[in-house]
Backbone as ProteinMPNN parsed JSONL, in Angstrom:
{"seq_chain_A": "XXXXXXXXXXXXXXXXXXXXXXXXXXXXXXXXXXXXXXXXXXXXXXXXXXXXXXXXXXXXXXXXXXXXXXXXXXXXXXXXXXXXXXXXXXXXXXXXXXXXXXXXXXXXXXXXXXXXXXXXXXXXXXXXXXXXXXXXXXXXXXXXXXXXXXXXXXXXXXXXXXXXXXXXXXXXXXXXXXXXX", "coords_chain_A": {"N_chain_A": [[80.181, 101.571, 110.868], [77.495, 98.801, 109.944], [74.353, 99.312, 108.58], [72.606, 97.716, 108.313], [70.985, 96.392, 109.716], [68.803, 97.867, 109.509], [65.144, 99.275, 108.744], [63.967, 98.788, 104.904], [63.895, 101.546, 102.6], [63.048, 101.144, 100.004], [60.553, 100.822, 98.233], [58.874, 97.786, 96.253], [57.727, 98.707, 93.921], [59.049, 101.221, 94.114], [61.528, 100.239, 93.141], [61.182, 98.808, 91.028], [59.9, 100.724, 89.757], [62.418, 103.087, 88.797], [64.168, 100.694, 87.971], [63.538, 100.02, 85.552], [63.413, 102.116, 84.194], [66.106, 102.707, 83.561], [66.89, 100.406, 81.796], [67.184, 101.505, 79.415], [68.84, 101.595, 77.451], [71.621, 100.83, 78.506], [71.33, 98.271, 80.243], [72.16, 95.885, 82.529], [74.335, 96.525, 84.034], [73.787, 99.217, 84.854], [70.704, 98.288, 86.116], [72.549, 97.224, 88.657], [74.236, 98.793, 89.663], [72.524, 100.302, 90.254], [70.682, 99.223, 92.098], [72.732, 98.802, 93.801], [73.785, 101.096, 95.052], [71.525, 102.147, 96.267], [70.724, 99.923, 98.199], [69.656, 98.915, 101.063], [71.93, 97.97, 103.354], [74.22, 100.427, 102.786], [72.929, 102.679, 101.439], [74.275, 105.35, 99.089], [72.952, 106.714, 97.449], [69.849, 108.385, 96.992], [66.987, 106.348, 96.364], [64.848, 107.562, 94.325], [64.535, 109.062, 91.471], [65.489, 111.03, 89.809], [64.432, 113.934, 86.651], [67.257, 114.558, 83.844], [66.963, 115.767, 81.869], [64.594, 117.582, 81.934], [65.201, 119.06, 85.077], [67.471, 119.428, 84.693], [67.87, 120.251, 81.554], [68.512, 119.397, 78.209], [71.364, 116.926, 77.043], [73.345, 117.994, 75.403], [72.534, 117.692, 71.571], [74.226, 116.101, 70.239], [75.663, 114.546, 71.554], [73.485, 112.83, 71.885], [72.41, 109.026, 71.546], [73.83, 106.154, 70.581], [76.935, 105.328, 72.415], [77.893, 107.373, 72.94], [77.481, 107.439, 75.717], [80.136, 107.96, 77.238], [80.273, 111.278, 77.099], [77.808, 112.246, 77.84], [78.16, 110.927, 80.581], [80.658, 112.63, 81.251], [79.196, 114.86, 80.139], [78.012, 115.216, 83.24], [79.955, 115.912, 85.387], [80.954, 118.126, 84.262], [80.944, 120.034, 81.721], [82.885, 121.168, 80.477], [84.645, 119.161, 79.668], [83.008, 117.38, 78.666], [83.2, 118.789, 75.818], [85.636, 118.55, 74.986], [86.623, 115.957, 74.927], [84.252, 115.644, 73.093], [85.315, 117.271, 71.102], [87.848, 115.883, 70.487], [87.583, 113.844, 69.582], [87.469, 111.466, 71.054], [86.281, 108.562, 72.11], [83.611, 106.402, 72.875], [84.851, 103.774, 74.526], [87.673, 103.872, 74.789], [88.921, 104.543, 77.413], [90.82, 105.055, 79.534], [91.661, 107.382, 78.476], [89.122, 109.327, 78.723], [88.612, 108.692, 81.605], [91.487, 111.283, 82.328], [90.934, 112.81, 80.894], [88.467, 114.336, 82.23], [89.818, 114.338, 84.682], [91.433, 116.281, 83.953], [89.682, 118.162, 84.102], [87.668, 118.753, 86.681], [88.369, 118.016, 89.787], [88.799, 114.644, 92.0], [87.522, 114.699, 94.398], [84.933, 116.32, 93.678], [83.634, 115.406, 91.026], [83.392, 112.643, 89.485], [83.888, 109.765, 86.762], [82.524, 107.048, 85.64], [83.614, 103.192, 84.331], [81.035, 100.975, 83.341], [80.707, 97.484, 83.268], [78.287, 96.405, 81.223], [77.474, 94.302, 79.673], [77.497, 90.108, 80.137], [79.408, 90.192, 77.165], [81.233, 92.492, 77.396], [80.81, 94.553, 77.102], [80.56, 98.455, 77.535], [78.962, 101.302, 79.671], [79.034, 103.557, 80.531], [78.376, 105.893, 83.893], [78.312, 109.181, 85.861], [78.861, 110.569, 88.978], [78.969, 112.869, 91.548], [79.6, 114.991, 94.437], [76.76, 115.797, 94.725], [75.222, 114.295, 93.017], [74.145, 110.986, 91.369], [74.508, 110.203, 88.178], [72.716, 108.411, 85.95], [72.927, 108.651, 81.926], [69.624, 109.614, 81.525], [68.02, 109.681, 84.152], [68.74, 110.869, 86.461], [69.632, 110.959, 90.454], [69.704, 111.824, 94.282], [73.112, 111.955, 95.433], [73.944, 110.653, 98.879], [75.981, 110.097, 99.942], [79.169, 110.345, 99.293], [81.99, 109.628, 99.151], [81.483, 106.586, 99.807], [79.707, 106.185, 98.019], [81.981, 106.966, 95.197], [83.177, 104.814, 96.695], [81.881, 101.962, 96.057], [81.471, 102.457, 92.911], [83.748, 102.858, 91.986], [84.751, 99.674, 92.954], [82.727, 98.386, 90.768], [83.171, 98.981, 88.393], [85.296, 96.952, 88.589], [87.011, 94.601, 85.518], [85.046, 91.921, 85.667], [86.545, 89.362, 86.169], [88.183, 89.932, 87.783], [86.871, 90.491, 90.578], [84.879, 88.82, 90.898], [82.774, 88.823, 89.389], [81.354, 90.703, 91.372], [78.984, 92.436, 90.976], [76.905, 91.473, 91.267], [76.699, 90.711, 93.668], [77.055, 93.346, 95.301], [75.189, 94.515, 97.031], [74.96, 93.12, 99.226], [77.452, 92.897, 100.363], [79.52, 94.862, 103.361], [80.34, 97.851, 103.514], [80.545, 99.311, 104.67], [82.781, 98.81, 106.55], [84.767, 97.898, 104.793], [85.601, 99.426, 103.466], [86.993, 100.886, 105.778], [89.446, 99.546, 105.546]], "CA_chain_A": [[79.164, 100.668, 111.385], [76.932, 98.666, 109.295], [72.96, 99.225, 108.329], [71.574, 96.419, 106.929], [69.534, 96.048, 110.661], [67.725, 99.228, 109.446], [64.753, 98.606, 107.232], [64.536, 99.128, 103.3], [62.8, 102.948, 103.265], [62.386, 101.988, 99.3], [59.377, 99.621, 97.981], [59.039, 96.873, 95.459], [57.019, 99.795, 93.043], [59.699, 102.385, 93.555], [62.487, 100.144, 92.626], [60.846, 98.601, 90.177], [60.322, 101.816, 88.197], [63.632, 103.006, 88.151], [65.214, 99.817, 87.073], [62.822, 99.959, 84.293], [63.922, 103.385, 82.975], [67.444, 102.354, 83.662], [67.442, 99.42, 81.532], [66.984, 100.859, 78.936], [70.281, 101.051, 76.981], [72.66, 100.071, 79.28], [70.677, 97.257, 80.722], [72.763, 94.606, 83.819], [75.293, 97.319, 84.209], [73.02, 99.948, 84.889], [70.597, 97.425, 87.249], [73.236, 96.311, 89.151], [74.607, 99.774, 90.18], [71.048, 101.018, 91.67], [70.544, 98.39, 93.707], [74.269, 98.703, 95.585], [74.171, 102.967, 95.517], [70.685, 102.452, 97.095], [70.625, 98.948, 99.254], [69.847, 99.268, 102.593], [72.989, 98.179, 104.231], [74.722, 101.266, 101.46], [72.565, 104.396, 101.206], [75.027, 106.14, 98.316], [72.35, 108.069, 96.752], [68.703, 108.367, 97.392], [65.966, 105.668, 95.608], [64.42, 108.526, 94.264], [65.242, 109.872, 90.527], [65.188, 112.987, 88.976], [64.699, 113.793, 84.731], [68.546, 114.587, 83.698], [66.292, 117.341, 81.096], [63.537, 117.57, 83.121], [65.539, 119.049, 86.07], [68.631, 120.449, 84.692], [68.417, 120.782, 80.946], [68.99, 118.179, 77.788], [71.897, 116.721, 76.293], [73.344, 119.239, 73.327], [71.989, 116.588, 69.924], [75.64, 115.005, 69.528], [76.238, 113.343, 72.958], [72.634, 111.573, 71.943], [72.315, 108.191, 70.653], [74.47, 104.848, 71.667], [77.977, 104.969, 72.602], [77.719, 108.406, 73.503], [77.785, 107.916, 77.257], [80.915, 108.729, 77.724], [80.75, 112.426, 77.065], [76.957, 112.477, 78.687], [78.573, 111.298, 82.271], [81.491, 113.709, 81.681], [78.807, 116.759, 81.058], [77.903, 115.823, 83.903], [80.803, 116.222, 85.967], [82.11, 119.049, 83.71], [80.296, 120.164, 80.723], [83.942, 121.711, 79.461], [85.228, 117.774, 79.723], [82.551, 116.763, 77.007], [83.409, 119.072, 75.293], [86.875, 118.666, 75.05], [86.447, 114.819, 74.689], [84.367, 114.793, 71.738], [85.908, 118.23, 69.948], [89.034, 115.641, 70.394], [86.811, 112.552, 69.345], [86.959, 110.691, 72.767], [85.071, 106.915, 72.309], [83.279, 105.517, 74.721], [86.605, 102.769, 74.448], [88.915, 105.127, 75.379], [88.179, 104.438, 79.106], [92.191, 106.242, 80.086], [91.313, 109.485, 77.799], [87.643, 109.727, 79.241], [88.657, 109.967, 82.788], [92.48, 111.935, 81.836], [89.579, 114.723, 80.61], [87.503, 114.447, 82.931], [90.345, 114.441, 85.813], [91.297, 117.991, 83.837], [88.32, 119.189, 84.652], [87.208, 118.179, 87.856], [89.024, 117.078, 91.16], [88.021, 113.776, 91.925], [85.853, 115.419, 95.172], [84.024, 117.218, 92.412], [83.119, 113.976, 90.445], [84.827, 111.107, 88.571], [82.524, 108.978, 85.482], [83.02, 105.247, 86.0], [82.934, 103.189, 83.439], [80.33, 99.738, 83.999], [80.292, 96.88, 82.611], [76.614, 95.928, 80.432], [77.099, 92.333, 79.849], [79.329, 89.755, 80.092], [79.898, 90.581, 75.776], [82.834, 93.223, 77.978], [80.464, 95.853, 76.328], [80.282, 99.08, 78.645], [78.274, 101.853, 79.939], [79.699, 105.045, 81.072], [77.975, 106.533, 84.896], [78.717, 109.947, 86.939], [78.727, 110.891, 89.965], [79.551, 114.009, 91.935], [78.784, 115.502, 95.431], [74.877, 116.505, 94.843], [73.937, 113.847, 92.179], [74.29, 110.504, 91.102], [73.511, 110.26, 86.963], [72.567, 107.254, 84.548], [72.152, 108.791, 81.036], [68.448, 110.683, 81.187], [67.753, 109.877, 85.245], [69.854, 110.717, 88.202], [69.395, 110.636, 92.167], [70.214, 112.37, 95.073], [73.977, 111.367, 96.335], [74.101, 110.872, 100.44], [77.477, 109.35, 100.776], [79.869, 110.833, 97.82], [82.726, 108.494, 99.109], [80.683, 105.337, 99.685], [79.234, 105.673, 95.897], [83.118, 105.782, 94.29], [84.397, 103.51, 97.023], [81.461, 100.866, 95.373], [81.429, 102.672, 91.529], [84.694, 101.557, 91.231], [84.362, 98.232, 92.767], [81.696, 97.995, 89.868], [83.804, 98.801, 87.089], [86.323, 96.563, 88.02], [87.08, 93.7, 85.58], [84.526, 90.844, 86.242], [87.674, 87.967, 86.709], [89.383, 90.056, 89.542], [86.346, 90.409, 91.809], [84.483, 87.134, 90.439], [81.263, 89.068, 89.477], [80.731, 91.228, 92.332], [78.101, 93.401, 90.654], [75.477, 90.678, 91.817], [76.137, 90.968, 95.28], [77.574, 94.262, 95.946], [74.251, 95.36, 97.86], [75.752, 92.766, 100.069], [78.532, 93.673, 101.554], [79.578, 95.28, 104.565], [80.367, 98.494, 102.646], [81.482, 100.152, 105.86], [83.961, 97.905, 106.91], [85.482, 97.973, 103.978], [86.171, 101.23, 103.654], [87.843, 101.34, 106.681], [90.725, 99.45, 105.344]], "C_chain_A": [[77.692, 101.119, 110.246], [75.293, 98.742, 109.136], [72.33, 98.479, 107.504], [70.551, 95.567, 108.091], [68.904, 96.935, 110.363], [67.167, 98.381, 108.992], [64.627, 99.085, 106.36], [63.397, 100.095, 103.467], [62.445, 102.955, 101.059], [61.297, 100.812, 98.777], [58.765, 99.166, 96.581], [58.699, 98.079, 93.932], [58.446, 100.645, 92.603], [61.185, 101.726, 93.19], [62.202, 99.463, 91.163], [60.117, 99.88, 88.688], [61.585, 102.56, 87.907], [65.025, 101.691, 87.812], [64.669, 99.699, 85.471], [63.672, 101.006, 83.42], [65.081, 102.908, 83.063], [67.773, 101.117, 82.963], [67.04, 99.535, 79.87], [68.371, 100.819, 77.678], [71.749, 100.269, 77.364], [72.604, 98.668, 80.46], [71.38, 96.832, 82.268], [73.101, 96.163, 84.613], [74.526, 98.585, 85.273], [72.279, 99.759, 86.568], [71.234, 97.63, 88.411], [73.604, 97.692, 90.078], [73.612, 100.6, 90.967], [70.858, 100.818, 92.145], [71.506, 98.379, 94.058], [73.951, 99.699, 95.896], [73.079, 102.747, 96.339], [70.236, 101.489, 97.924], [70.809, 99.959, 100.529], [70.994, 98.829, 103.858], [74.044, 99.601, 103.22], [74.48, 102.29, 101.229], [73.437, 104.734, 100.178], [74.413, 107.116, 98.424], [70.819, 107.443, 97.006], [68.239, 107.063, 96.203], [65.19, 106.11, 94.985], [65.173, 108.611, 92.656], [64.298, 111.193, 90.11], [65.354, 112.455, 86.733], [66.294, 114.724, 84.509], [67.822, 116.595, 82.677], [65.344, 118.194, 81.611], [64.053, 119.685, 83.893], [67.148, 119.823, 85.548], [69.309, 120.829, 82.806], [68.669, 119.771, 79.614], [70.194, 118.77, 77.321], [72.234, 117.98, 75.165], [73.287, 117.889, 72.397], [73.267, 116.167, 69.975], [76.057, 114.58, 69.932], [74.54, 112.855, 72.753], [72.973, 110.302, 71.843], [73.407, 107.233, 71.426], [76.029, 105.855, 71.101], [78.557, 106.499, 72.498], [77.418, 108.643, 75.094], [78.866, 108.067, 78.54], [81.055, 110.429, 77.782], [78.684, 112.717, 77.622], [77.007, 112.244, 80.326], [79.917, 112.37, 82.253], [80.818, 114.948, 80.934], [78.508, 116.791, 82.647], [78.349, 116.126, 85.226], [81.505, 118.232, 85.341], [81.719, 119.114, 81.961], [81.948, 120.781, 79.805], [84.369, 119.905, 79.465], [84.322, 117.701, 78.325], [82.963, 117.213, 76.102], [84.516, 118.789, 74.461], [87.163, 117.492, 74.831], [85.973, 114.559, 72.995], [84.851, 116.137, 70.61], [87.456, 117.231, 69.429], [88.556, 114.132, 68.903], [87.396, 111.596, 69.48], [86.657, 109.465, 71.842], [84.54, 106.956, 73.616], [84.448, 104.098, 75.333], [87.436, 102.877, 74.855], [88.831, 105.638, 76.278], [89.658, 105.531, 80.111], [91.722, 107.442, 79.77], [90.047, 110.159, 78.039], [88.253, 109.726, 80.446], [90.274, 110.243, 82.533], [91.583, 113.034, 81.698], [89.011, 114.92, 81.958], [89.015, 114.666, 84.67], [90.97, 115.951, 85.457], [90.748, 118.756, 83.902], [87.764, 119.36, 85.833], [88.539, 117.512, 89.061], [88.451, 115.887, 91.076], [87.08, 113.907, 93.216], [84.666, 115.952, 94.769], [83.687, 116.573, 91.132], [84.217, 113.389, 89.575], [82.955, 110.518, 88.055], [83.495, 107.472, 85.721], [82.181, 104.263, 84.443], [82.173, 101.588, 83.194], [80.413, 99.183, 83.232], [79.349, 95.883, 82.065], [76.51, 94.482, 80.205], [78.406, 91.064, 79.761], [79.453, 89.279, 78.301], [81.427, 92.014, 76.288], [81.838, 94.04, 77.167], [80.417, 96.697, 77.707], [79.723, 100.121, 78.482], [78.619, 102.685, 80.957], [78.524, 106.092, 82.528], [78.527, 107.743, 85.19], [78.187, 110.217, 87.542], [79.748, 112.307, 91.119], [78.68, 114.147, 93.22], [77.162, 115.341, 95.849], [74.289, 115.688, 94.225], [74.954, 112.421, 91.379], [73.75, 109.716, 89.299], [73.589, 109.159, 86.225], [71.656, 107.378, 83.379], [71.305, 109.986, 81.254], [67.994, 111.208, 83.155], [69.411, 110.391, 86.134], [69.47, 110.826, 89.373], [70.393, 110.871, 92.819], [71.697, 111.907, 95.505], [74.098, 111.932, 98.128], [75.182, 110.681, 100.944], [78.22, 109.709, 99.36], [80.697, 109.425, 97.628], [82.421, 106.952, 99.087], [81.002, 104.786, 98.806], [80.753, 105.509, 95.598], [83.497, 105.547, 94.754], [83.48, 101.708, 96.115], [81.531, 101.069, 93.687], [82.978, 101.865, 91.595], [85.119, 99.847, 91.39], [83.495, 97.582, 90.773], [82.13, 98.042, 88.394], [85.495, 98.216, 86.853], [86.257, 95.35, 86.739], [86.043, 92.536, 85.908], [85.719, 89.304, 87.398], [88.501, 88.378, 87.678], [88.786, 90.245, 90.661], [85.496, 89.188, 91.535], [82.992, 87.913, 90.985], [80.034, 90.141, 90.878], [79.708, 92.433, 92.223], [76.697, 93.023, 91.141], [75.246, 91.349, 93.017], [76.728, 92.13, 96.066], [76.715, 94.319, 96.817], [74.322, 94.462, 99.008], [76.402, 92.844, 101.533], [78.574, 95.106, 102.648], [80.685, 96.317, 104.406], [81.445, 99.091, 103.956], [83.048, 99.934, 106.61], [85.009, 98.099, 106.036], [86.364, 98.466, 103.278], [86.818, 101.595, 104.542], [89.614, 100.747, 106.603], [91.048, 99.604, 104.473]], "O_chain_A": [[77.131, 102.146, 109.866], [74.86, 97.867, 109.886], [71.746, 98.558, 106.423], [69.754, 94.657, 107.865], [67.988, 96.998, 111.182], [67.579, 97.256, 108.711], [65.118, 100.211, 106.443], [62.35, 99.894, 104.083], [61.941, 103.928, 100.499], [61.582, 99.706, 99.236], [58.229, 99.988, 95.838], [59.523, 98.144, 93.019], [58.909, 100.793, 91.472], [62.075, 102.539, 92.939], [63.007, 99.623, 90.245], [59.965, 99.867, 87.467], [61.858, 102.682, 86.713], [66.225, 101.774, 87.553], [65.316, 99.359, 84.48], [64.334, 100.846, 82.395], [65.12, 102.318, 81.983], [68.826, 100.58, 83.307], [66.731, 98.602, 79.129], [68.652, 99.739, 77.157], [72.542, 99.521, 76.793], [73.477, 98.236, 81.213], [71.052, 97.569, 83.198], [72.418, 96.754, 85.45], [74.876, 98.682, 86.45], [72.592, 100.308, 87.624], [70.603, 98.21, 89.295], [73.238, 97.645, 91.252], [73.778, 101.317, 91.955], [70.603, 101.53, 93.117], [71.483, 97.728, 95.103], [73.675, 99.757, 97.095], [73.376, 103.121, 97.474], [69.278, 101.869, 98.597], [71.457, 100.947, 100.875], [70.939, 99.247, 105.014], [75.098, 98.972, 103.132], [75.337, 103.082, 100.837], [73.817, 103.563, 100.194], [74.701, 108.14, 99.043], [70.622, 106.241, 97.185], [69.005, 106.81, 95.273], [64.348, 105.252, 94.719], [66.345, 108.241, 92.591], [63.241, 111.824, 90.11], [65.838, 111.588, 86.006], [66.329, 115.727, 85.221], [68.076, 117.793, 82.797], [65.408, 119.422, 81.66], [63.662, 120.81, 83.582], [67.718, 120.705, 86.191], [70.401, 121.321, 82.521], [69.349, 118.887, 80.135], [70.475, 119.955, 77.135], [71.517, 118.617, 74.394], [74.141, 117.035, 72.635], [73.131, 115.282, 69.13], [76.984, 113.937, 69.441], [74.216, 112.344, 73.825], [74.176, 110.218, 72.093], [73.794, 107.437, 72.577], [76.249, 106.593, 70.141], [79.65, 106.706, 71.972], [77.178, 109.734, 75.613], [78.807, 108.19, 79.764], [81.94, 110.881, 78.508], [78.535, 113.936, 77.698], [76.366, 112.869, 81.17], [80.165, 112.926, 83.323], [81.453, 116.002, 80.912], [78.623, 117.806, 83.334], [77.591, 116.502, 86.12], [82.186, 119.099, 85.888], [82.178, 118.328, 81.132], [81.996, 120.762, 78.575], [83.856, 119.722, 78.361], [84.762, 117.902, 77.193], [83.272, 116.415, 75.218], [84.361, 118.781, 73.24], [88.299, 117.511, 74.358], [86.516, 113.931, 72.086], [84.737, 115.964, 69.396], [88.109, 117.529, 68.428], [89.058, 113.752, 67.845], [87.853, 110.858, 68.607], [86.916, 109.644, 70.652], [84.808, 107.309, 74.765], [84.617, 103.718, 76.492], [88.104, 101.979, 75.369], [88.689, 106.854, 76.409], [89.507, 106.379, 80.99], [91.426, 108.364, 80.531], [89.826, 111.315, 77.681], [88.632, 110.869, 80.698], [90.738, 109.104, 82.48], [91.584, 114.046, 82.398], [89.333, 115.897, 82.633], [88.623, 115.305, 85.646], [91.064, 116.786, 86.357], [91.026, 119.952, 83.814], [87.256, 120.477, 85.935], [89.383, 116.636, 88.872], [87.587, 115.761, 90.209], [85.988, 113.34, 93.205], [83.607, 116.021, 95.394], [83.46, 117.298, 90.164], [85.365, 113.62, 89.196], [81.794, 110.635, 88.45], [84.667, 107.135, 85.888], [81.116, 104.373, 83.835], [83.033, 100.838, 82.732], [80.299, 99.744, 82.142], [79.476, 94.686, 82.324], [75.606, 93.708, 80.52], [79.604, 91.081, 79.478], [79.585, 88.075, 78.079], [82.365, 92.298, 75.543], [82.426, 94.218, 76.101], [80.289, 96.131, 78.793], [79.658, 100.441, 77.295], [78.465, 102.442, 82.153], [77.881, 107.023, 82.045], [79.671, 107.674, 84.74], [76.982, 110.327, 87.319], [80.966, 112.432, 91.249], [77.531, 113.721, 93.333], [76.596, 114.935, 96.864], [73.062, 115.688, 94.322], [76.087, 112.589, 90.929], [72.843, 108.889, 89.204], [74.712, 108.911, 85.787], [70.524, 106.914, 83.242], [71.769, 111.127, 81.241], [67.755, 112.35, 83.549], [70.621, 110.176, 86.192], [68.253, 110.73, 89.214], [71.555, 110.555, 92.564], [71.422, 111.056, 96.351], [74.262, 113.076, 98.55], [75.499, 110.95, 102.103], [77.713, 109.259, 98.332], [80.552, 108.531, 96.795], [83.085, 106.182, 98.393], [81.731, 103.849, 98.48], [81.187, 104.358, 95.624], [84.674, 105.535, 94.395], [84.093, 100.711, 95.733], [81.638, 100.034, 93.03], [83.251, 100.692, 91.341], [85.556, 99.055, 90.555], [83.784, 96.67, 89.997], [81.66, 97.398, 87.455], [86.381, 98.454, 86.033], [85.123, 94.883, 86.844], [86.541, 92.039, 86.918], [85.684, 88.729, 88.486], [89.304, 87.699, 88.318], [89.42, 90.266, 91.716], [85.677, 88.412, 92.474], [82.355, 87.856, 92.037], [78.835, 90.239, 91.139], [79.565, 93.265, 93.12], [75.718, 93.737, 91.36], [74.353, 92.092, 93.424], [76.913, 92.034, 97.279], [77.293, 94.163, 97.893], [73.731, 94.923, 99.984], [76.199, 92.854, 102.748], [77.819, 96.078, 102.649], [81.794, 96.088, 104.889], [82.667, 99.214, 104.046], [83.972, 100.646, 107.002], [86.114, 98.448, 106.453], [87.414, 98.16, 102.714], [87.39, 102.675, 104.389], [90.605, 101.169, 107.197], [92.253, 99.524, 104.239]]}, "name": "protein", "num_of_chains": 1, "seq": "XXXXXXXXXXXXXXXXXXXXXXXXXXXXXXXXXXXXXXXXXXXXXXXXXXXXXXXXXXXXXXXXXXXXXXXXXXXXXXXXXXXXXXXXXXXXXXXXXXXXXXXXXXXXXXXXXXXXXXXXXXXXXXXXXXXXXXXXXXXXXXXXXXXXXXXXXXXXXXXXXXXXXXXXXXXXXXXXXXXXX"}
């Protein structure tokens, strides 16, 4: 059942504030993911955000800074997974290792991490989703439909040459119909 006909509960100020906060390091990847996950025909996560530091505590100091987003994403799914990746020296660019460590510490129904494209230069940014929340670095959003969010994040994670720039138009997709197939 498509939700496209329903009204958009987001107002311009909410969207502008959330997008501005997500643009710090990840830029377009964070913006595309937020807009897709909160769009009226998707509504996989709530459009209002919370602060990870305020609501759940600060990340360990060694997991702060550029090129540590994979550790922060893992931390939001399983602190033990983040600790293992850090101890093993796994880098943000080692996608298979990051995903294998996540799978070792959490089932796919408990939470997952995704490596989103940052820009046309093939830079990347890691985010996480659990049944309770979608987390992008310092911000979190309540999960409304975990399976739909995972489906969309899998699309956003795909290389652009495979999906033809789905990140810019994913909010227009009839996700419910796509998930049925």
